[in-house]
N, C-alpha and C positions, 0 to 999 in steps of 0.2 A: 544452509540453503544449497541445493545442488547446483552444479554448473548449468544444467538446463534451465532452471528457474532464473539464475543470474543473467543469462544471456537473452532472456525474454522480458525486456522491460514492459511495463504496463502503460497503455495509453491512458489519457485522462478519464475516459468513460469506463475503462476496465478498472481503474483505481476507484472510481466512484462506486461501481457495483461491488467491488471487494470490500470497501468501507461499509457498505450496507450489510453485506454478509457477516463481517466482523461484529457489527452491532446486533444483528439478529441471531447469530450463531449458526443458523441454517435457514434456507427458505426456497420456496418455489419462485419461478419467474414472476408470477403475479405478486407474491409477497415482496419481492425485491422492487418491482415497479411501484407498488403501493407505498413503499418507504421512501421513495424519491420525492424531492421537492415538487410541489404541484405545478410550478411554472416551468418545469423542465420535461416536456413531453418526450416520450420514447415509445415506439411501437413494440408490442409484445414480441414480434419476431426478431426485432433488433436486439432486445434484451436477451432473448433465448440464444441467439447467435453469439453474443458477447460472452455469456456464461459458458457456452460450449468451447469457445476459444480459451477462456480461462482454465477450463478443464484440460484442454490439449497442452496448455503451458504448464500444467502441473500445479496450478494455484488452488483449484477446488476439486472436489469429488462429488459425484452425484449418485443417487439411487432412485429407482422408480417407485412411486407411491400412487397407486391408482393410475390415472392418465397423466400425472405430472411427474416431473423430475424435481427432486429436492437437492439443492446444492449446499455444500458446506466447505469452509476454508480448510486447506490442508496445512496451513501454518498460521500462527497468530500474527496480529498486526506488528507486535514487537519483533518477531522473527523476520518478518518482511522488511521492517525498517532497518534492522541490523544488517541484513543481507544487502539491501539497497545502498546503505552508507558504505559498506565494505566495497561494493562495486564502484561507487563514485570515487572513493579514496584510491582504490587500485588503478582504475582505468582513466579517471579524469585528472587526479592529483598525483599520479605516479607514486602512490604509496606514502606521500608526505602529509601526515596529519596536520602539521602546523600550517601548511598551505590551505587545507580545507577549512580549518578553524578561522584563519585570517580572512578567507573569502566570506565565510558566514558572518563574521563580525563586520566586515566592510559593507555587506549588503543589507544589514539590519539597522534600520533607523530607530527602532523602538526599544533598544536596550535600556532597561531601567537601571538605577543604581543598585537595586536588589539583584538584578540579573548579573551585573558586573561583580558584585560581591560573591555571588554563587559561583561564577566562573573562577574567580581568584581562589575560592575555597577548594574547588575541584583540582586546580593546578597544585595547590599546596599539598593536597592529599596524595598526589602522584609522587 
């Protein structure tokens, strides 16, 4: 992930629209709005503005099809997650993975015995 993307964290609503685009693969403003939960109203112009902001941040690209713009992600969800975790690790946890993992474990009430077993297995593989 480029520095420009890393320094442009996503707002909650930007992440919501990106998640929809990752699911759809690509879509117009209308298609993105139609894929949102019905109880979460958003104006067409607001969604259009947010998608243009995502384009300015280098998260999506668009092309014109008729009167509409079609938006598609420039990176996969996995690429975004990896870049975001790298950003958090570097900028929040001073590059110390153990501190990040400790925070995750401390904040998670729902670790099952299977999760703990999987974590132990990952550590052993390292």
